[in-house]
C-alpha positions in Angstrom: 12.2 5.0 -13.8 9.2 4.1 -15.8 6.0 3.3 -13.8 3.6 0.5 -14.7 1.2 2.8 -16.6 3.8 5.1 -18.1 2.8 6.0 -21.7 -0.9 5.4 -21.0 -3.1 8.5 -21.7 -6.4 8.7 -19.7 -9.2 11.1 -20.6 -10.9 11.8 -17.3 -14.5 13.0 -17.6 -15.2 12.4 -13.9 -16.1 14.6 -11.0 -16.7 14.5 -7.2 -15.3 11.2 -5.8 -15.8 7.7 -7.3 -14.4 8.6 -10.7 -11.6 11.0 -9.5 -10.4 8.3 -7.1 -10.2 5.8 -9.9 -8.2 8.2 -12.1 -6.0 9.2 -9.2 -5.0 5.5 -8.8 -4.2 5.3 -12.5 -2.2 8.6 -12.3 -0.3 7.3 -9.2 0.7 4.3 -11.3 2.2 6.6 -14.0 -0.6 7.3 -16.4 -1.0 10.7 -18.0 -4.5 11.8 -16.7 -6.2 14.7 -18.5 -9.0 15.9 -16.4 -11.8 17.6 -18.5 -13.6 20.3 -16.5 -16.4 22.7 -17.4 -15.2 26.2 -17.9 -15.2 28.7 -15.0 -16.5 26.3 -12.3 -14.6 23.0 -12.8 -15.2 20.0 -10.6 -17.6 20.8 -7.7 -15.1 19.4 -5.2 -12.8 22.4 -5.9 -15.2 24.3 -3.6 -15.8 21.6 -1.0 -14.2 20.6 2.3 -11.5 22.5 4.1 -10.0 25.3 1.9 -6.7 27.0 2.7 -5.4 29.9 0.5 -8.2 29.1 -2.1 -7.2 25.4 -2.4 -9.5 22.6 -1.3 -7.4 19.9 0.3 -10.2 17.4 -0.5 -9.7 18.3 -4.2 -6.0 18.3 -3.9 -5.9 14.8 -2.3 -8.0 13.1 -5.0 -6.7 15.0 -8.1 -2.9 14.7 -7.8 -1.1 13.4 -10.9 -3.6 15.0 -13.3 -3.7 17.8 -15.8 -6.7 20.1 -16.1 -8.3 21.2 -19.3 -11.4 23.4 -19.6 -13.8 22.2 -22.3 -17.4 23.2 -22.9 -18.9 19.9 -24.0 -22.2 21.5 -24.9 -20.6 23.3 -27.9 -19.6 21.9 -31.2 -15.9 23.0 -30.7 -15.8 21.4 -27.3 -17.1 18.1 -28.6 -14.8 18.2 -31.6 -11.8 18.8 -29.4 -12.8 15.9 -27.1 -13.1 13.7 -30.2 -9.5 14.5 -31.2 -8.3 13.9 -27.6 -10.1 10.5 -27.6 -8.2 9.6 -30.8 -4.9 10.0 -28.9 -6.1 8.3 -25.7 -5.8 4.8 -24.3 -8.5 5.1 -21.7 -11.7 7.2 -21.2 -13.2 7.2 -17.7 -16.6 8.8 -16.9 -19.1 8.7 -14.0 -22.2 10.0 -15.6 -25.5 8.1 -15.4 -25.7 5.3 -18.0 -26.5 6.7 -21.5 -25.5 10.3 -20.8 -22.2 10.0 -22.7 -24.2 8.7 -25.7 -26.6 11.7 -25.5 -23.6 13.9 -25.6 -22.6 12.3 -29.0 -20.1 9.8 -27.7 -22.0 6.5 -27.7 -20.3 3.1 -28.1 -20.4 3.2 -31.9 -18.8 6.6 -32.1 -16.1 5.8 -29.6 -15.3 2.6 -31.5 -15.1 4.6 -34.7 -12.8 7.2 -33.1 -10.5 4.7 -31.4 -10.9 0.9 -31.6 -8.2 0.4 -29.0 -9.9 2.7 -26.5 -10.7 1.3 -23.0 -13.9 3.0 -21.8 -14.6 2.8 -18.1 -18.0 3.9 -16.7 -18.6 4.3 -13.0 -22.2 4.6 -11.9 -24.7 3.8 -9.3 -26.4 0.5 -10.3 -25.2 -0.6 -13.7 -26.3 0.1 -17.3 -28.9 -2.7 -17.3 -31.8 -3.5 -14.9 -34.7 -1.5 -13.5 -32.6 1.0 -11.5 -30.1 1.8 -14.3 -31.3 5.4 -14.7 -31.8 6.2 -11.0 -29.6 8.8 -9.4 -27.2 7.2 -6.9 -25.4 8.4 -3.9 -23.1 6.6 -1.4 -25.6 6.7 1.4 -28.3 5.2 -0.7 -26.2 2.4 -2.1 -24.9 1.7 1.4 -28.6 1.3 2.4 -29.7 -0.7 -0.6 -26.8 -3.1 -0.7 -27.4 -4.7 2.7 -24.3 -3.0 4.0 -26.1 -0.8 6.5 -28.3 -3.6 7.7 -25.5 -5.4 9.3 -23.8 -2.4 11.0 -24.6 -1.3 14.5 -25.9 -2.8 17.7 -28.8 -5.3 17.6 -31.1 -3.0 19.5 -30.2 0.1 17.5 -31.1 1.3 13.9 -28.8 0.3 11.0 -25.7 2.5 10.6 -23.9 3.9 7.6 -20.1 3.8 7.3 -18.5 7.1 8.3 -16.4 7.2 5.1 -18.1 7.2 1.6 -17.2 3.5 1.2 -19.4 2.7 -1.9 -17.8 5.6 -3.9 -14.3 4.4 -2.9 -14.9 0.8 -3.7 -16.4 1.6 -7.1 -13.4 3.8 -7.9 -11.0 1.0 -6.8 -12.8 -1.6 -8.9 -12.9 0.8 -11.8 -9.1 1.2 -11.8 -8.7 -2.6 -11.5 -11.0 -3.1 -14.4 -9.0 -0.5 -16.5 -5.7 -2.2 -15.9 -7.2 -5.6 -16.7 -8.7 -4.3 -19.9 -5.3 -2.8 -20.9 -3.7 -6.1 -20.4 -6.4 -7.8 -22.5 -5.7 -5.2 -25.2 -2.0 -6.2 -25.1 -3.3 -9.8 -25.9 -5.9 -9.1 -28.6 -5.3 -5.5 -29.8 -8.8 -4.2 -29.0 -10.3 -2.0 -26.3 -13.5 -2.7 -24.4 -16.0 -1.3 -22.0 -15.5 -1.6 -18.3 -18.3 -0.9 -15.8 -18.0 -0.5 -12.0 -20.9 0.4 -9.8 -21.4 1.7 -6.3 -24.0 -1.1 -5.6 -22.1 -4.0 -7.0 -18.9 -3.0 -5.4 -20.0 -2.8 -1.9 -22.2 -5.9 -2.3 -19.1 -7.8 -3.2 -17.6 -6.7 0.2 -20.4 -8.5 2.1 -18.0 -11.5 2.3 -19.0 -14.3 4.7 -22.2 -12.5 5.7 -23.5 -13.0 2.1 -22.3 -16.6 1.9 -24.0 -17.5 5.2 -27.3 -16.0 4.1 -27.1 -17.7 0.7 -26.5 -21.0 2.5 -29.1 -20.8 5.3 -31.6 -18.1 4.1 -31.2 -16.5 7.5 -30.6 -12.8 7.9 -27.4 -11.8 9.7 -28.0 -9.9 13.0 -26.3 -6.7 13.8 -23.7 -7.5 16.4 -22.0 -4.2 16.9 -18.3 -4.7 17.7 -18.8 -8.4 18.3 -18.0 -10.8 15.4 -21.1 -12.3 13.8 -19.6 -15.9 13.8 -17.0 -16.3 16.6 -16.5 -15.4 20.3 -14.9 -14.0 22.3 -14.0 -11.2 19.8 -14.5 -7.5 20.0 -13.7 -4.6 22.4 -12.7 -5.4 25.9 -12.1 -2.8 28.7 -8.6 -2.3 30.2 -8.0 0.0 33.1 -7.7 3.1 30.9 -9.9 2.2 27.9 -11.0 -0.3 25.2 -8.7 -2.9 23.5 -9.8 -4.5 20.2 -9.1 -8.2 20.2 -9.6 -10.6 17.2 -9.7 -14.1 18.6 -10.7 -15.6 15.2 -10.4 -19.3 15.8 -10.0 -21.9 18.6 -6.2 -21.7 18.7 -6.3 -17.9 19.2 -9.1 -18.1 21.7 -7.0 -20.4 23.8 -4.1 -18.0 23.6 -6.3 -15.1 24.6 -8.0 -16.8 27.5 -4.7 -18.1 28.7 -3.3 -14.5 28.6 -6.1 -13.2 30.7 -6.1 -16.1 33.1 -9.4 -17.7 31.9 -8.1 -20.7 30.0 -10.1 -23.0 32.4 -13.3 -21.8 30.7 -12.4 -24.1 27.8 -12.9 -27.1 30.1 -16.3 -25.8 31.1 -19.2 -27.5 29.2 -20.8 -24.1 28.8 -17.9 -22.6 26.9 -16.0 -25.5 25.3 -17.1 -24.9 21.7 -17.4 -21.7 19.6 -21.3 -22.0 19.2 -21.6 -22.2 23.0 -19.3 -19.3 23.6 -21.1 -17.3 20.9 -24.4 -17.9 22.6 -22.9 -16.7 26.0 -20.6 -14.0 24.6 -22.0 -11.3 26.9 -21.3 -13.5 29.9 -17.7 -14.1 28.7 -17.1 -10.4 28.1 -18.0 -9.6 31.7 -15.3 -12.1 32.9 -12.7 -10.9 30.5 -13.3 -7.2 31.3 -12.9 -8.0 35.0 -9.5 -9.5 34.3 -8.3 -6.9 31.9 -9.2 -4.0 34.3 -6.0 -4.9 36.1 -3.7 -3.5 33.4 -3.5 -0.6 30.9 -4.3 -0.7 27.2 -0.6 -0.5 26.3 0.3 -3.4 28.6 -2.5 -5.6 27.2 -1.7 -4.8 23.6 1.9 -5.7 24.2 1.1 -8.9 26.1 -1.5 -10.1 23.7 0.4 -9.5 20.5 3.4 -11.2 22.0 1.2 -14.2 22.8 0.0 -14.3 19.1 -3.4 -12.6 19.8 -4.1 -9.8 17.3 -5.0 -6.7 19.3 -4.8 -2.9 19.2 -6.3 0.4 20.3 -9.2 2.1 18.8 -7.4 5.2 17.6 -8.7 8.5 16.4 -7.2 10.2 13.3 -4.8 12.3 15.4 -3.5 9.1 16.9 -3.4 7.3 13.6 -1.3 10.0 12.0 1.1 10.0 14.9 1.4 6.2 14.8 5.0 5.1 14.1 3.8 2.3 11.9 1.8 4.7 9.7 4.9 6.9 9.5 7.1 3.9 8.6 4.7 3.0 5.8 4.7 6.6 4.5 1.0 6.8 4.6 1.0 10.6 5.0 2.9 12.6 2.4 3.4 16.2 1.7 2.9 17.6 -1.8 4.1 21.1 -2.7 1.3 23.1 -4.5 2.8 26.3 -6.1 1.1 29.3 -4.5 -0.5 27.2 -1.7 2.4 25.6 0.1 2.7 22.0 1.3 -0.5 19.9 1.4 -0.6 16.9 3.6 -2.5 13.9 2.2 -2.8 10.2 2.3 0.1 8.2 0.7 0.1 5.2 -1.4 -1.5 2.0 0.0 0.1 -0.3 -2.6 3.9 -0.6 -2.5 5.8 -1.7 -5.6 9.4 -2.5 -5.1 10.7 -1.7 -8.6 8.2 0.9 -9.9 6.8 2.7 -6.9 3.9 5.2 -7.0 5.0 8.8 -6.8 3.5 12.3 -7.1 4.7 13.8 -10.3 2.1 16.6 -10.4 0.2 18.4 -7.7 -3.6 18.8 -8.3 -3.9 21.3 -11.2 -5.4 24.7 -11.2 -8.6 24.9 -13.3 -7.5 25.0 -17.0 -3.8 24.9 -16.1 -3.0 22.7 -19.1 -5.3 24.2 -21.7 -2.5 25.4 -24.0 -0.4 22.2 -23.6 -3.2 19.8 -24.4 -5.6 21.9 -26.7 -3.1 23.5 -29.0 -2.0 20.2 -30.7 -5.6 19.1 -30.8 -6.7 22.3 -32.6 -3.9 21.8 -35.1 -5.0 18.2 -35.7 -8.6 19.4 -36.0 -7.7 22.0 -38.5 -6.2 19.4 -40.8 -9.1 17.0 -40.5 -12.4 17.0 -42.4 -14.1 14.6 -40.0 -14.6 16.7 -36.8 -16.0 13.9 -34.7 -19.5 13.4 -33.4 -22.4 15.2 -35.1 -23.9 18.0 -33.0 -27.6 18.2 -32.2 -30.0 18.9 -29.4 -29.2 15.6 -27.7 -25.5 16.4 -27.6 -26.2 19.7 -25.8 -27.9 18.1 -22.8 -26.1 18.6 -19.6 -24.7 15.4 -17.9 -26.4 14.3 -14.7 -24.6 13.4 -11.5 -24.7 9.7 -10.4 
């Protein structure tokens, strides 16, 4: 069965996380992803995280469905071979700082000359315009600068970062979305274009109603910990054996919740009869709810509340998550056989397509595993071509910088 991106060739110049996540998503949808890696050392993530039998499971998880080719892009031959590969490609993805690809000899004009139908996706920290364009970027820094950290944590505590590298992942997700959108546009007009996704813009777009409230009022959102910044009661409440997360997101659900815990009469109390009043007294309401919920276990309350139409659940650690029957039913943990390394467990596919589902066609490649398969035809093409691609020079020999 053909997948949505079957027949699409992606040249992957990315490393670490944001770019490899983007190209992994494209590969999961059926694209042929050719990962270009520097000789001998490859992507730095090959040596990061937990390693078993010489294989980084971090690398394996984000580089499935890819082929690995070693190319020294600081040599004339390496650049000439890359130029030939670009001629055959549909997409090029890179996560250098803005301008680095041009310094290597592959600026917009050269890419246009090599392949007018090419979709070029750049993933970087802040964008290719503006005063921060050339700054190095990192997930922690863009979490801080985007306002994201300012709203996380308790009001009397310092701001908190997200435990996962959220800005890298959002940038990679938007990058993949931009690529498939540009490919659709190419179907309509026959031409490629440039796609840019950034760590800063991506996480800023996730500020949602916090951003809209500030743009409306000019007021800064307060850190509210596990409480909702706009509605109450909402958050973590204590059962007899631990916390239960409850999302009473509107007046209808609030009534269901309070009825379930035997506190519906509060809605007839002038101190609690509107959301603004409840929000102002949310600590007081929490004490009353905790006292009622202490009479039963987490499991009992979760069953009772969900049956009443009140979204609720347990705060699970990863061991509990991966033992959860719902996670198993959704196949969100998969095993991929890596020759010489055995089975590697990794996260599954979050998007489910009924007719053309994602699948793992290739495990993460060994460094240079596909050199002969990919480079031999390119060398043959190059031998018969008088135009070798971008001109070499001192600028082209500069090493790319990390984001």
